[in-house]
C-alpha positions as CSV (number, residue, x, y, z in Angstrom):
1,X,127.3,152.0,180.9
2,X,125.6,155.4,181.4
3,X,122.2,155.9,179.8
4,X,121.5,159.1,177.8
5,X,118.4,161.0,178.9
6,X,115.9,161.6,176.1
7,X,115.8,165.3,175.0
8,X,112.7,167.1,176.0
9,X,110.3,168.7,173.5
10,X,110.9,172.5,173.2
11,X,108.6,175.2,171.9
12,X,110.4,177.2,169.2
13,X,109.8,181.0,169.5
14,X,109.8,182.8,166.1
15,X,112.7,185.2,165.8
16,X,110.7,187.5,163.6
17,X,107.9,188.1,166.1
18,X,104.4,186.6,166.6
19,X,102.5,185.7,163.4
20,X,98.9,185.6,162.3
21,X,97.8,183.2,159.6
22,X,95.9,184.7,156.6
23,X,93.9,182.3,154.4
24,X,91.7,182.4,151.3
25,X,93.9,185.1,149.7
26,X,93.4,186.0,146.1
27,X,96.3,184.8,143.8
28,X,96.7,188.4,142.6
29,X,97.2,189.8,146.1
30,X,100.8,191.0,146.7
31,X,102.8,191.1,149.9
32,X,102.7,194.9,149.8
33,X,98.9,194.9,149.8
34,X,98.8,192.4,152.6
35,X,101.3,194.5,154.7
36,X,99.3,197.7,154.0
37,X,96.0,196.2,155.2
38,X,97.5,194.6,158.4
39,X,99.6,197.7,159.4
40,X,96.4,199.4,160.6
41,X,96.2,200.2,163.5
42,X,99.5,198.4,164.5
43,X,102.6,198.4,162.2
44,X,103.7,195.0,161.1
45,X,107.2,193.5,161.2
46,X,106.8,191.5,158.0
47,X,104.2,190.1,155.6
48,X,104.9,187.0,153.6
49,X,102.7,185.1,151.0
50,X,103.6,181.4,150.7
51,X,104.4,180.3,147.1
52,X,105.4,177.2,145.3
53,X,108.0,178.4,142.9
54,X,106.5,181.6,141.5
55,X,102.9,180.5,142.1
56,X,101.1,181.7,145.2
57,X,99.3,179.1,147.3
58,X,96.5,181.4,148.5
59,X,97.7,182.0,152.1
60,X,100.4,183.8,154.0
61,X,101.6,185.1,157.4
62,X,101.9,188.6,159.0
63,X,104.4,189.1,161.9
64,X,103.9,191.5,164.8
65,X,106.2,192.4,167.7
66,X,104.0,191.2,170.5
67,X,101.4,188.4,170.9
68,X,98.8,191.0,172.0
69,X,99.3,192.9,168.6
70,X,98.8,189.6,166.7
71,X,95.6,188.7,168.6
72,X,94.3,192.3,168.0
73,X,95.0,191.9,164.2
74,X,93.2,188.5,164.1
75,X,90.2,190.0,165.8
76,X,90.2,193.1,163.6
77,X,90.8,191.6,160.1
78,X,89.1,188.2,160.3
79,X,86.3,187.8,157.8
80,X,87.2,191.1,156.1
81,X,87.7,191.6,152.4
82,X,91.0,191.8,150.5
83,X,91.3,191.6,146.7
84,X,87.6,190.7,146.3
85,X,87.8,187.7,148.7
86,X,86.8,187.2,152.3
87,X,90.0,186.3,154.2
88,X,90.4,184.1,157.3
89,X,92.7,185.4,160.0
90,X,93.8,183.6,163.2
91,X,96.9,183.6,165.4
92,X,99.4,181.2,164.1
93,X,100.5,178.4,166.4
94,X,104.2,178.4,167.3
95,X,106.3,175.6,165.8
96,X,107.0,172.7,168.0
97,X,110.4,171.0,167.6
98,X,110.0,167.3,168.0
99,X,112.7,165.3,169.7
100,X,114.8,163.4,167.3
101,X,114.3,159.7,167.2
102,X,116.7,157.6,169.1
103,X,119.0,155.6,166.8
104,X,118.0,152.0,166.3
105,X,120.0,149.4,168.1
106,X,122.2,147.3,165.8
107,X,120.8,143.9,165.1
108,X,122.6,140.9,166.6
109,X,124.7,139.1,164.0
110,X,123.3,135.8,162.8
111,X,125.0,132.7,164.0
112,X,127.5,131.4,161.5
113,X,127.7,127.8,160.6
114,X,131.1,126.1,160.5
115,X,132.1,124.2,157.4
116,X,131.8,120.9,159.1
117,X,128.2,121.5,160.2
118,X,127.0,123.0,156.9
119,X,125.9,119.6,155.6
120,X,123.6,119.1,158.6
121,X,121.7,122.4,158.4
122,X,121.6,122.6,154.6
123,X,118.0,123.4,153.6
124,X,116.2,120.8,151.6
125,X,115.4,121.8,148.1
126,X,112.0,121.7,146.6
127,X,113.2,119.2,144.1
128,X,114.2,116.7,146.7
129,X,110.7,117.1,148.4
130,X,109.1,116.4,145.0
131,X,111.2,113.3,144.5
132,X,110.2,112.0,147.9
133,X,106.5,112.5,147.2
134,X,106.8,110.8,143.8
135,X,108.6,107.9,145.5
136,X,105.9,107.5,148.1
137,X,103.2,107.5,145.4
138,X,105.1,104.9,143.4
139,X,105.5,102.8,146.5
140,X,101.7,103.0,147.2
141,X,100.8,102.2,143.6
142,X,103.1,99.1,143.5
143,X,102.1,97.5,146.8
144,X,100.8,94.0,146.2
145,X,102.1,93.9,142.6
146,X,104.9,91.8,141.3
147,X,108.0,93.6,140.1
148,X,111.6,94.5,140.9
149,X,113.2,97.7,142.1
150,X,114.7,98.2,138.7
151,X,111.3,98.3,137.1
152,X,110.0,100.9,139.6
153,X,113.1,103.0,139.0
154,X,112.7,102.9,135.3
155,X,109.5,104.9,135.4
156,X,110.2,108.4,134.2
157,X,108.7,111.7,135.4
158,X,107.1,112.2,132.0
159,X,105.2,109.0,132.5
160,X,104.0,110.1,135.9
161,X,102.9,113.5,134.6
162,X,101.0,111.7,131.8
163,X,99.2,109.5,134.3
164,X,98.3,112.5,136.5
165,X,96.8,114.3,133.4
166,X,94.9,111.2,132.5
167,X,93.6,110.9,136.0
168,X,92.4,114.5,136.0
169,X,90.6,113.9,132.7
170,X,88.8,110.9,134.2
171,X,87.7,112.8,137.2
172,X,86.3,115.6,135.1
173,X,84.3,113.2,133.0
174,X,83.0,111.5,136.1
175,X,82.0,114.9,137.6
176,X,80.1,115.8,134.4
177,X,78.3,112.4,134.4
178,X,77.4,112.7,138.1
179,X,76.0,116.2,137.5
180,X,73.8,115.0,134.7
181,X,72.5,112.1,136.8
182,X,71.7,114.5,139.7
183,X,69.8,116.8,137.3
184,X,67.8,113.9,135.9
185,X,67.0,112.7,139.5
186,X,65.7,116.2,140.3
187,X,63.4,116.1,137.3
188,X,65.5,118.6,135.3
189,X,66.0,118.1,131.6
190,X,69.3,119.0,129.9
191,X,69.0,121.6,127.2
192,X,70.2,120.6,123.8
193,X,73.4,122.2,122.6
194,X,71.7,123.7,119.5
195,X,68.0,124.6,119.3
196,X,66.1,123.5,116.2
197,X,65.9,126.5,113.8
198,X,62.5,127.9,113.1
199,X,61.0,127.5,109.6
200,X,58.8,130.3,108.3
201,X,55.6,129.0,106.8
202,X,53.2,130.6,104.3
203,X,51.4,133.9,105.1
204,X,48.4,133.6,107.2
205,X,45.0,134.3,105.5
206,X,43.2,135.5,108.6
207,X,45.8,136.8,111.1
208,X,47.7,140.2,111.2
209,X,50.8,141.0,113.2
210,X,50.6,144.3,115.2
211,X,53.8,145.9,116.5
212,X,54.8,149.1,118.5
213,X,52.0,148.5,120.9
214,X,51.9,150.4,124.2
215,X,53.4,148.2,126.9
216,X,50.4,148.8,129.2
217,X,47.9,147.4,126.6
218,X,46.3,144.0,127.3
219,X,44.3,141.6,125.1
220,X,41.0,143.4,125.5
221,X,42.7,146.7,124.6
222,X,44.2,145.2,121.4
223,X,40.8,143.8,120.5
224,X,39.1,147.2,121.0
225,X,41.5,148.8,118.5
226,X,39.9,146.6,115.8
227,X,36.3,147.0,117.0
228,X,35.2,148.1,113.5
229,X,36.2,144.7,112.1
230,X,35.1,141.1,112.7
231,X,37.7,139.9,115.1
232,X,37.9,136.3,116.2
233,X,40.6,136.8,118.8
234,X,43.4,139.2,119.9
235,X,46.5,138.3,121.8
236,X,49.4,140.5,123.2
237,X,52.6,138.5,123.4
238,X,54.2,138.6,126.9
239,X,57.5,137.5,128.4
240,X,57.3,134.2,130.2
241,X,53.6,133.8,129.5
242,X,52.3,136.3,132.1
243,X,55.2,138.7,132.3
244,X,55.5,142.2,130.8
245,X,54.4,142.9,127.3
246,X,56.9,142.6,124.5
247,X,55.2,145.4,122.6
248,X,53.5,143.4,119.8
249,X,50.6,140.9,119.3
250,X,48.4,139.1,116.9
251,X,44.8,139.7,115.8
252,X,42.9,136.9,114.1
253,X,40.0,138.0,111.8
254,X,37.1,135.8,110.8
255,X,38.1,135.5,107.1
256,X,40.6,136.8,104.5
257,X,38.3,139.6,103.4
258,X,38.4,141.1,106.9
259,X,42.1,140.8,107.0
260,X,42.5,142.8,103.7
261,X,40.2,145.5,105.1
262,X,42.4,145.8,108.2
263,X,45.5,146.2,106.1
264,X,43.9,148.9,103.9
265,X,42.1,150.9,106.6
266,X,44.5,150.6,109.5
267,X,47.7,151.6,107.7
268,X,48.0,154.8,109.7
269,X,46.5,153.7,112.9
270,X,47.9,154.9,116.3
271,X,47.5,153.8,119.9
272,X,48.4,156.2,122.8
273,X,50.4,158.3,120.4
274,X,52.4,155.4,119.0
275,X,52.3,154.6,115.2
276,X,51.2,151.0,114.9
277,X,52.9,148.6,112.4
278,X,50.4,146.2,110.9
279,X,51.2,143.4,108.4
280,X,50.3,139.9,107.5
281,X,51.4,137.3,110.0
282,X,53.4,134.3,108.9
283,X,52.7,130.7,109.9
284,X,55.6,129.0,111.6
285,X,56.1,125.4,110.6
286,X,57.5,123.0,113.2
287,X,60.1,120.4,112.4
288,X,59.2,116.9,111.3
289,X,58.9,115.6,114.9
290,X,56.0,117.9,115.6
291,X,54.5,117.6,112.1
292,X,50.9,118.9,112.0
293,X,51.5,121.7,114.5
294,X,51.8,125.3,113.2
295,X,52.0,128.6,115.1
296,X,51.7,132.2,113.8
297,X,54.7,134.5,113.9
298,X,55.7,137.8,112.4
């Protein structure tokens, strides 16, 4: 059989002359304006603005009779202005016709199976594979146990599914137990599901709560704000003990009289341009297990 030679790639020469590409055109520029600009000094064969429907795309082509004229136009009009925009001009590359793809060879027909051999090559269904797996599990489970083939066959798929679900539940419970044992061995304590709610106690007679503090303020700075009063201690509350400030703290005065003086005289106090919020602190009562311990809170 004779073999066809592949067609060679040919360069297509434009019938309407040699073109230059003109880019960055204004959408208001017309083909007449484009032709008028590029006809100096050499007359053009044709000027065409590319559009999509009726909408110009901002570029076009101008055709000349010779390649030398096209090159001269590109050198003359590149980076010049048309319609208020600087245009880009260059000699357009000729179209290259690509060789058509060779047709695909037809696929070889699949081998047909005669009716007599169909039973031998019939694919096994997924249901039959599941039945074989279930049978092997039943056989393993019943090894060493007394029973008849009828008793084994009487077991239904629903019962097998129920046993599988029960086995999954047992494994999950065992995993949770082993996880708690591992945490206990590592010295970790399991957090209770619900924390004990805090119980607000009576108002403190010596401590005030101070909010809206500058985050850069420390204990000494808080105590210095109350230098005019008899302060027993001052404490800025921080995250995780020594972390960043939470923006509030507590000041303990020596007696109730000093506490009342603070509330009266510091009602409009400020720190670093921030208006402070000062009020009586509340004692926080602990639950019965920690009876006798109290802390001060807002």
